MMTF fields as JSON, N, C-alpha, C and O atoms, coordinates in Angstrom:
{
  "mmtfVersion": "1.0.0",
  "mmtfProducer": "UNKNOWN",
  "numBonds": 383,
  "numAtoms": 384,
  "numGroups": 96,
  "numChains": 1,
  "numModels": 1,
  "chainsPerModel": [1],
  "groupsPerChain": [96],
  "chainIdList": ["A"],
  "bondAtomList": [4, 2, 8, 6, 12, 10, 16, 14, 20, 18, 24, 22, 28, 26, 32, 30, 36, 34, 40, 38, 44, 42, 48, 46, 52, 50, 56, 54, 60, 58, 64, 62, 68, 66, 72, 70, 76, 74, 80, 78, 84, 82, 88, 86, 92, 90, 96, 94, 100, 98, 104, 102, 108, 106, 112, 110, 116, 114, 120, 118, 124, 122, 128, 126, 132, 130, 136, 134, 140, 138, 144, 142, 148, 146, 152, 150, 156, 154, 160, 158, 164, 162, 168, 166, 172, 170, 176, 174, 180, 178, 184, 182, 188, 186, 192, 190, 196, 194, 200, 198, 204, 202, 208, 206, 212, 210, 216, 214, 220, 218, 224, 222, 228, 226, 232, 230, 236, 234, 240, 238, 244, 242, 248, 246, 252, 250, 256, 254, 260, 258, 264, 262, 268, 266, 272, 270, 276, 274, 280, 278, 284, 282, 288, 286, 292, 290, 296, 294, 300, 298, 304, 302, 308, 306, 312, 310, 316, 314, 320, 318, 324, 322, 328, 326, 332, 330, 336, 334, 340, 338, 344, 342, 348, 346, 352, 350, 356, 354, 360, 358, 364, 362, 368, 366, 372, 370, 376, 374, 380, 378],
  "bondOrderList": [1, 1, 1, 1, 1, 1, 1, 1, 1, 1, 1, 1, 1, 1, 1, 1, 1, 1, 1, 1, 1, 1, 1, 1, 1, 1, 1, 1, 1, 1, 1, 1, 1, 1, 1, 1, 1, 1, 1, 1, 1, 1, 1, 1, 1, 1, 1, 1, 1, 1, 1, 1, 1, 1, 1, 1, 1, 1, 1, 1, 1, 1, 1, 1, 1, 1, 1, 1, 1, 1, 1, 1, 1, 1, 1, 1, 1, 1, 1, 1, 1, 1, 1, 1, 1, 1, 1, 1, 1, 1, 1, 1, 1, 1, 1],
  "groupList": [{"groupName": "SER", "atomNameList": ["N", "CA", "C", "O"], "elementList": ["N", "C", "C", "O"], "formalChargeList": [0, 0, 0, 0], "bondAtomList": [1, 0, 2, 1, 3, 2], "bondOrderList": [1, 1, 2], "singleLetterCode": "S", "chemCompType": "L-PEPTIDE LINKING"}, {"groupName": "ASP", "atomNameList": ["N", "CA", "C", "O"], "elementList": ["N", "C", "C", "O"], "formalChargeList": [0, 0, 0, 0], "bondAtomList": [1, 0, 2, 1, 3, 2], "bondOrderList": [1, 1, 2], "singleLetterCode": "D", "chemCompType": "L-PEPTIDE LINKING"}, {"groupName": "ILE", "atomNameList": ["N", "CA", "C", "O"], "elementList": ["N", "C", "C", "O"], "formalChargeList": [0, 0, 0, 0], "bondAtomList": [1, 0, 2, 1, 3, 2], "bondOrderList": [1, 1, 2], "singleLetterCode": "I", "chemCompType": "L-PEPTIDE LINKING"}, {"groupName": "ALA", "atomNameList": ["N", "CA", "C", "O"], "elementList": ["N", "C", "C", "O"], "formalChargeList": [0, 0, 0, 0], "bondAtomList": [1, 0, 2, 1, 3, 2], "bondOrderList": [1, 1, 2], "singleLetterCode": "A", "chemCompType": "L-PEPTIDE LINKING"}, {"groupName": "HIS", "atomNameList": ["N", "CA", "C", "O"], "elementList": ["N", "C", "C", "O"], "formalChargeList": [0, 0, 0, 0], "bondAtomList": [1, 0, 2, 1, 3, 2], "bondOrderList": [1, 1, 2], "singleLetterCode": "H", "chemCompType": "L-PEPTIDE LINKING"}, {"groupName": "LEU", "atomNameList": ["N", "CA", "C", "O"], "elementList": ["N", "C", "C", "O"], "formalChargeList": [0, 0, 0, 0], "bondAtomList": [1, 0, 2, 1, 3, 2], "bondOrderList": [1, 1, 2], "singleLetterCode": "L", "chemCompType": "L-PEPTIDE LINKING"}, {"groupName": "THR", "atomNameList": ["N", "CA", "C", "O"], "elementList": ["N", "C", "C", "O"], "formalChargeList": [0, 0, 0, 0], "bondAtomList": [1, 0, 2, 1, 3, 2], "bondOrderList": [1, 1, 2], "singleLetterCode": "T", "chemCompType": "L-PEPTIDE LINKING"}, {"groupName": "VAL", "atomNameList": ["N", "CA", "C", "O"], "elementList": ["N", "C", "C", "O"], "formalChargeList": [0, 0, 0, 0], "bondAtomList": [1, 0, 2, 1, 3, 2], "bondOrderList": [1, 1, 2], "singleLetterCode": "V", "chemCompType": "L-PEPTIDE LINKING"}, {"groupName": "GLY", "atomNameList": ["N", "CA", "C", "O"], "elementList": ["N", "C", "C", "O"], "formalChargeList": [0, 0, 0, 0], "bondAtomList": [1, 0, 2, 1, 3, 2], "bondOrderList": [1, 1, 2], "singleLetterCode": "G", "chemCompType": "PEPTIDE LINKING"}, {"groupName": "TYR", "atomNameList": ["N", "CA", "C", "O"], "elementList": ["N", "C", "C", "O"], "formalChargeList": [0, 0, 0, 0], "bondAtomList": [1, 0, 2, 1, 3, 2], "bondOrderList": [1, 1, 2], "singleLetterCode": "Y", "chemCompType": "L-PEPTIDE LINKING"}, {"groupName": "LYS", "atomNameList": ["N", "CA", "C", "O"], "elementList": ["N", "C", "C", "O"], "formalChargeList": [0, 0, 0, 0], "bondAtomList": [1, 0, 2, 1, 3, 2], "bondOrderList": [1, 1, 2], "singleLetterCode": "K", "chemCompType": "L-PEPTIDE LINKING"}, {"groupName": "ARG", "atomNameList": ["N", "CA", "C", "O"], "elementList": ["N", "C", "C", "O"], "formalChargeList": [0, 0, 0, 0], "bondAtomList": [1, 0, 2, 1, 3, 2], "bondOrderList": [1, 1, 2], "singleLetterCode": "R", "chemCompType": "L-PEPTIDE LINKING"}, {"groupName": "ASN", "atomNameList": ["N", "CA", "C", "O"], "elementList": ["N", "C", "C", "O"], "formalChargeList": [0, 0, 0, 0], "bondAtomList": [1, 0, 2, 1, 3, 2], "bondOrderList": [1, 1, 2], "singleLetterCode": "N", "chemCompType": "L-PEPTIDE LINKING"}, {"groupName": "PRO", "atomNameList": ["N", "CA", "C", "O"], "elementList": ["N", "C", "C", "O"], "formalChargeList": [0, 0, 0, 0], "bondAtomList": [1, 0, 2, 1, 3, 2], "bondOrderList": [1, 1, 2], "singleLetterCode": "P", "chemCompType": "L-PEPTIDE LINKING"}, {"groupName": "CYS", "atomNameList": ["N", "CA", "C", "O"], "elementList": ["N", "C", "C", "O"], "formalChargeList": [0, 0, 0, 0], "bondAtomList": [1, 0, 2, 1, 3, 2], "bondOrderList": [1, 1, 2], "singleLetterCode": "C", "chemCompType": "L-PEPTIDE LINKING"}, {"groupName": "PHE", "atomNameList": ["N", "CA", "C", "O"], "elementList": ["N", "C", "C", "O"], "formalChargeList": [0, 0, 0, 0], "bondAtomList": [1, 0, 2, 1, 3, 2], "bondOrderList": [1, 1, 2], "singleLetterCode": "F", "chemCompType": "L-PEPTIDE LINKING"}, {"groupName": "GLU", "atomNameList": ["N", "CA", "C", "O"], "elementList": ["N", "C", "C", "O"], "formalChargeList": [0, 0, 0, 0], "bondAtomList": [1, 0, 2, 1, 3, 2], "bondOrderList": [1, 1, 2], "singleLetterCode": "E", "chemCompType": "L-PEPTIDE LINKING"}, {"groupName": "TRP", "atomNameList": ["N", "CA", "C", "O"], "elementList": ["N", "C", "C", "O"], "formalChargeList": [0, 0, 0, 0], "bondAtomList": [1, 0, 2, 1, 3, 2], "bondOrderList": [1, 1, 2], "singleLetterCode": "W", "chemCompType": "L-PEPTIDE LINKING"}],
  "groupTypeList": [0, 1, 2, 3, 3, 4, 5, 3, 6, 7, 6, 7, 3, 3, 7, 5, 8, 8, 9, 5, 2, 9, 10, 4, 2, 9, 0, 11, 0, 0, 10, 10, 0, 10, 7, 12, 5, 1, 2, 0, 10, 1, 0, 13, 10, 7, 7, 4, 14, 15, 1, 2, 16, 1, 5, 8, 0, 10, 3, 7, 9, 14, 11, 14, 17, 11, 0, 10, 10, 15, 13, 9, 14, 1, 8, 3, 4, 3, 10, 4, 12, 16, 16, 6, 8, 1, 12, 7, 8, 13, 5, 2, 7, 10, 10, 11],
  "groupIdList": [1, 2, 3, 4, 5, 6, 7, 8, 9, 10, 11, 12, 13, 14, 15, 16, 17, 18, 19, 20, 21, 22, 23, 24, 25, 26, 27, 28, 29, 30, 31, 32, 33, 34, 35, 36, 37, 38, 39, 40, 41, 42, 43, 44, 45, 46, 47, 48, 49, 50, 51, 52, 53, 54, 55, 56, 57, 58, 59, 60, 61, 62, 63, 64, 65, 66, 67, 68, 69, 70, 71, 72, 73, 74, 75, 76, 77, 78, 79, 80, 81, 82, 83, 84, 85, 86, 87, 88, 89, 90, 91, 92, 93, 94, 95, 96],
  "secStructList": [7, 2, 2, 2, 2, 2, 2, 2, 2, 2, 2, 2, 2, 2, 2, 2, 2, 2, 2, 2, 2, 2, 2, 2, 2, 2, 2, 2, 2, 1, 7, 7, 7, 7, 1, 7, 1, 1, 1, 1, 6, 6, 1, 1, 1, 7, 7, 7, 7, 7, 7, 4, 4, 4, 1, 7, 1, 3, 3, 3, 3, 7, 1, 1, 1, 7, 7, 6, 6, 6, 6, 5, 7, 7, 1, 6, 2, 2, 2, 2, 2, 2, 2, 2, 7, 7, 7, 7, 7, 7, 3, 3, 3, 3, 7, 7],
  "xCoordList": [-23.489, -24.709, -25.644, -26.095, -25.868, -26.739, -25.899, -26.458, -24.643, -23.889, -23.626, -23.535, -23.533, -23.52, -24.908, -24.903, -26.052, -27.198, -27.377, -27.79, -26.931, -27.08, -26.24, -26.711, -24.979, -24.048, -24.7, -24.768, -25.089, -25.729, -26.806, -26.964, -27.607, -28.827, -28.321, -28.768, -27.361, -26.816, -26.163, -26.318, -25.476, -24.714, -25.614, -25.409, -26.651, -27.81, -28.526, -28.87, -28.716, -29.418, -28.621, -29.149, -27.113, -26.215, -26.176, -26.375, -25.939, -25.984, -27.252, -27.29, -28.262, -29.525, -29.745, -30.213, -29.54, -29.511, -28.549, -28.902, -27.356, -26.413, -26.961, -26.965, -27.385, -27.898, -29.095, -29.089, -30.062, -31.142, -30.734, -31.284, -29.69, -29.292, -28.611, -28.742, -27.918, -27.094, -28.252, -28.184, -29.08, -30.13, -30.95, -31.338, -31.154, -31.88, -31.095, -31.674, -29.73, -28.767, -28.733, -29.003, -28.455, -28.074, -29.33, -29.252, -30.6, -31.882, -32.022, -32.508, -31.598, -31.803, -31.002, -31.465, -29.537, -28.584, -28.571, -27.833, -29.302, -29.282, -30.827, -31.128, -31.488, -32.925, -32.747, -32.133, -33.343, -33.145, -34.092, -35.306, -33.655, -34.365, -35.096, -34.663, -36.166, -36.64, -36.025, -35.692, -35.854, -35.361, -36.473, -36.336, -37.583, -38.74, -39.714, -40.647, -39.614, -40.276, -41.659, -42.532, -41.926, -43.475, -43.949, -45.011, -43.107, -43.625, -44.442, -43.956, -45.696, -46.538, -46.651, -46.581, -46.825, -46.849, -48.098, -48.185, -49.124, -50.113, -49.924, -50.617, -48.924, -48.578, -47.54, -46.667, -47.611, -46.71, -45.361, -44.471, -45.02, -43.83, -43.855, -44.727, -42.971, -42.941, -42.245, -41.073, -42.894, -42.191, -42.699, -43.894, -41.725, -42.024, -41.519, -40.332, -42.189, -41.596, -41.763, -42.718, -40.686, -40.602, -40.319, -39.489, -40.991, -40.254, -39.066, -39.151, -38.027, -37.008, -37.182, -36.499, -38.271, -38.529, -39.205, -39.26, -39.744, -40.48, -39.435, -39.824, -38.201, -37.258, -36.659, -36.185, -36.74, -35.926, -34.672, -34.339, -33.696, -32.293, -31.692, -30.686, -32.307, -31.682, -32.887, -33.769, -32.907, -33.726, -32.997, -32.08, -33.303, -32.538, -33.579, -34.691, -33.277, -34.122, -33.642, -32.438, -34.611, -34.239, -33.915, -34.442, -32.922, -32.619, -32.576, -32.401, -32.774, -32.777, -34.066, -34.102, -35.246, -36.681, -37.059, -38.031, -36.217, -36.637, -37.1, -37.364, -37.188, -37.676, -38.853, -39.7, -39.306, -40.585, -41.258, -42.48, -40.545, -40.788, -40.712, -40.646, -40.729, -40.293, -41.135, -42.256, -40.794, -39.516, -38.289, -37.126, -38.545, -37.646, -36.781, -37.273, -35.599, -34.628, -34.962, -35.233, -34.93, -35.039, -33.899, -33.965, -32.776, -31.627, -31.701, -30.781, -32.815, -33.167, -31.966, -31.679, -31.141, -30.141, -29.032, -28.323, -28.866, -27.595, -28.004, -27.259, -29.148, -29.532, -29.59, -29.214, -30.055, -30.051, -28.524, -28.157, -27.704, -26.273, -25.636, -24.772, -25.959, -25.358, -25.777, -25.025, -27.127, -27.668, -27.126, -26.647, -27.199, -26.787, -25.447, -25.116, -24.647, -23.063, -23.372, -22.518, -24.524, -24.648, -23.943, -23.377, -23.987, -23.269, -24.028, -23.428, -25.587, -26.298, -26.462, -26.365, -26.719, -26.907, -27.992, -28.473, -28.317, -29.372, -28.828, -27.631, -29.802, -29.614, -29.961, -31.004, -28.641, -29.052, -28.875, -27.915, -30.159, -30.282, -30.087, -30.774, -29.225, -29.052, -29.011, -28.579, -29.501, -29.431, -28.013, -27.325, -27.59, -26.104, -26.344, -25.399],
  "yCoordList": [86.874, 86.082, 87.004, 86.682, 88.275, 89.213, 89.7, 89.825, 89.972, 90.585, 89.485, 89.89, 88.237, 87.218, 87.12, 86.855, 87.279, 87.197, 88.27, 88.13, 89.576, 90.672, 90.665, 90.92, 90.327, 90.026, 88.972, 89.215, 88.002, 86.905, 87.465, 87.091, 88.408, 89.295, 90.139, 90.12, 90.941, 91.863, 91.143, 91.597, 90.164, 89.319, 88.892, 89.098, 88.292, 87.688, 88.74, 88.555, 89.752, 90.809, 91.461, 91.73, 91.665, 92.021, 91.141, 91.634, 89.866, 88.906, 88.826, 88.793, 88.801, 88.778, 90.179, 90.079, 91.289, 92.461, 92.546, 93.119, 91.972, 92.051, 91.045, 91.317, 89.97, 89.079, 89.653, 89.464, 90.301, 90.971, 92.037, 92.223, 92.852, 93.892, 93.215, 93.588, 92.251, 91.714, 90.945, 91.034, 90.353, 89.828, 90.995, 90.793, 92.062, 93.105, 93.651, 93.94, 93.831, 94.478, 93.322, 93.668, 92.093, 91.019, 90.886, 90.78, 90.897, 90.64, 91.75, 91.497, 92.938, 94.187, 94.183, 94.45, 93.867, 93.742, 92.592, 92.579, 91.508, 90.324, 90.388, 89.579, 91.281, 91.222, 91.635, 92.636, 90.766, 90.905, 91.948, 91.779, 92.92, 93.84, 93.354, 92.399, 94.043, 93.602, 94.378, 95.552, 93.692, 94.416, 95.045, 96.188, 94.395, 94.907, 95.843, 95.261, 97.247, 97.932, 98.291, 98.602, 98.28, 98.633, 98.211, 98.621, 97.344, 96.82, 95.608, 94.537, 95.739, 94.476, 93.649, 92.421, 94.43, 93.913, 93.027, 92.377, 93.112, 92.102, 90.583, 89.607, 90.645, 89.25, 88.535, 89.208, 87.084, 86.378, 86.37, 86.265, 86.482, 86.584, 87.45, 87.312, 88.285, 89.207, 88.49, 88.167, 88.163, 87.488, 88.217, 88.488, 88.575, 89.143, 88.366, 88.046, 88.007, 87.209, 88.158, 88.882, 87.941, 88.635, 87.628, 86.749, 87.678, 86.971, 87.71, 88.912, 87.026, 87.652, 88.433, 89.426, 87.881, 88.536, 90.005, 90.821, 90.239, 91.426, 92.404, 93.54, 92.072, 92.894, 94.086, 95.121, 93.827, 94.877, 94.71, 93.525, 95.596, 95.47, 95.476, 94.806, 96.283, 96.234, 96.541, 97.332, 95.959, 96.102, 96.224, 95.424, 97.188, 97.64, 97.241, 97.769, 96.333, 95.853, 96.304, 96.325, 96.672, 96.985, 95.859, 94.776, 96.052, 94.937, 95.605, 95.007, 96.878, 97.363, 97.465, 97.703, 97.321, 97.31, 98.863, 99.088, 99.942, 101.073, 101.973, 103.157, 101.531, 102.044, 102.525, 101.727, 103.593, 104.137, 103.442, 103.527, 102.771, 102.258, 100.61, 99.884, 100.22, 98.678, 97.909, 98.366, 96.928, 96.074, 96.943, 96.56, 97.901, 98.544, 99.53, 100.052, 99.803, 100.666, 102.085, 102.387, 102.929, 104.382, 105.078, 106.297, 104.37, 104.899, 105.088, 105.67, 104.601, 104.813, 104.185, 104.607, 103.134, 102.546, 103.47, 103.238, 104.535, 105.473, 105.906, 105.587, 106.62, 107.052, 106.13, 106.497, 104.827, 103.706, 103.658, 104.06, 103.214, 103.023, 104.209, 103.974, 105.314, 106.438, 106.5, 106.896, 106.029, 106.296, 104.998, 105.17, 103.781, 102.685, 102.056, 101.152, 102.629, 102.1, 100.641, 99.754, 100.497, 99.266, 99.419, 100.471, 98.389, 98.584, 97.928, 97.442, 97.841, 97.235, 98.032, 99.259, 97.314, 98.2, 97.312, 96.327, 97.757, 97.154, 95.942, 95.774, 95.132, 93.88, 94.574, 95.17, 94.361, 94.843, 93.654, 92.885, 93.605, 92.382, 93.031, 93.981, 92.515, 92.884, 91.806, 90.701, 92.106, 91.253, 91.317, 92.336, 90.119, 90.157, 90.737, 90.894],
  "zCoordList": [181.334, 180.718, 179.819, 178.719, 180.52, 179.826, 178.639, 177.55, 178.768, 177.826, 176.54, 175.381, 176.853, 175.809, 175.178, 173.976, 175.744, 175.164, 174.148, 172.997, 174.866, 174.076, 172.601, 171.492, 172.909, 171.818, 170.813, 169.609, 171.272, 170.29, 169.469, 168.307, 170.062, 169.564, 168.602, 167.455, 168.977, 167.801, 166.862, 165.728, 166.942, 165.862, 164.995, 163.799, 165.373, 164.508, 163.699, 162.532, 164.312, 163.892, 162.587, 161.508, 162.97, 161.938, 160.784, 159.674, 160.91, 159.96, 159.101, 157.871, 159.941, 158.972, 158.284, 157.15, 158.665, 158.116, 156.882, 155.851, 157.019, 155.857, 154.798, 153.598, 155.265, 154.295, 153.481, 152.265, 154.022, 153.373, 152.54, 151.454, 153.013, 151.886, 150.7, 149.534, 151.083, 149.954, 148.932, 147.706, 149.487, 148.558, 147.748, 146.597, 148.343, 147.74, 146.621, 145.574, 146.761, 145.901, 144.81, 143.66, 145.028, 143.961, 143.071, 141.847, 143.819, 143.119, 142.036, 140.933, 142.374, 141.51, 140.523, 139.413, 140.677, 139.482, 138.741, 137.755, 139.028, 138.327, 137.417, 136.539, 137.767, 137.054, 135.623, 135.254, 134.865, 133.362, 132.676, 132.794, 132.029, 131.477, 130.116, 129.471, 129.761, 128.516, 127.412, 127.575, 126.192, 124.89, 124.203, 123.768, 124.063, 123.363, 124.201, 124.754, 124.367, 125.287, 124.717, 125.526, 123.49, 123.103, 121.743, 121.276, 121.083, 119.721, 119.774, 120.138, 119.415, 119.409, 120.703, 120.748, 121.693, 123.122, 123.517, 124.559, 122.441, 122.741, 122.222, 122.51, 121.475, 120.82, 121.72, 122.268, 121.906, 122.686, 122.227, 123.071, 120.801, 120.072, 118.863, 118.006, 118.787, 117.477, 116.423, 116.618, 115.194, 114.08, 112.973, 112.853, 112.075, 110.635, 109.625, 109.688, 108.715, 107.558, 106.077, 105.797, 105.351, 104.17, 103.07, 103.302, 101.784, 100.687, 100.007, 99.758, 99.728, 99.176, 97.918, 97.665, 96.999, 95.927, 96.098, 95.177, 97.493, 97.58, 98.209, 98.48, 98.45, 99.241, 98.343, 98.811, 97.211, 96.334, 96.213, 96.2, 96.103, 96.168, 97.38, 97.614, 98.293, 99.749, 100.785, 100.451, 101.936, 103.014, 104.381, 104.564, 105.445, 106.569, 107.523, 107.48, 108.387, 109.406, 110.85, 111.104, 111.81, 113.194, 113.869, 113.617, 114.881, 115.771, 117.397, 118.459, 117.177, 118.636, 119.208, 120.415, 118.532, 119.002, 119.394, 120.115, 118.867, 119.204, 117.909, 118.118, 116.792, 115.606, 115.5, 115.901, 115.091, 114.896, 113.776, 113.656, 112.964, 111.585, 111.688, 110.696, 112.825, 113.129, 112.108, 111.887, 111.527, 111.615, 110.755, 110.881, 110.046, 109.604, 110.401, 111.401, 110.05, 110.898, 110.487, 109.325, 111.484, 111.302, 111.881, 112.036, 112.244, 112.931, 114.407, 114.981, 115.113, 116.6, 117.257, 118.377, 116.666, 117.455, 117.827, 118.806, 117.049, 117.427, 118.84, 119.767, 119.095, 120.351, 121.39, 122.503, 121.196, 121.978, 122.336, 123.441, 121.494, 121.892, 122.624, 123.469, 122.389, 123.118, 124.709, 125.6, 124.891, 126.094, 126.91, 128.031, 126.376, 126.907, 126.91, 127.677, 125.94, 125.861, 125.011, 125.011, 124.371, 123.597, 122.21, 121.915, 121.4, 120.101, 119.069, 118.11, 119.179, 118.25, 117.009, 117.017, 115.909, 114.45, 113.837, 114.398, 112.652, 111.769, 110.968, 110.735, 110.577, 109.672, 108.47, 108.203, 107.597, 106.125, 105.303, 105.301, 104.459, 103.557, 102.101, 101.725, 101.421, 99.968, 99.053, 99.381, 97.751, 96.758, 96.142, 96.211, 95.505, 94.832, 93.423, 92.651]
}
């Protein structure tokens, strides 16, 4: 009787401990990370609009959110891609 009670307590503790460890690991791995780390953080949504007539013959825009010249690309995606294994590149807009 004492052995059965002890075994039940140990089993419940092991199952509960395993569940808590699983939840901790799962919640950390499934947490979504932010893309924009520091551009216009005071704004609820970052939007930039440009008139096509004002672009000139070519404009290169950042899509990795790491550019110091945001919204224009400064090549920061190369370092970002190397560090993260990502493959993001700029948006290039050209006139025909």
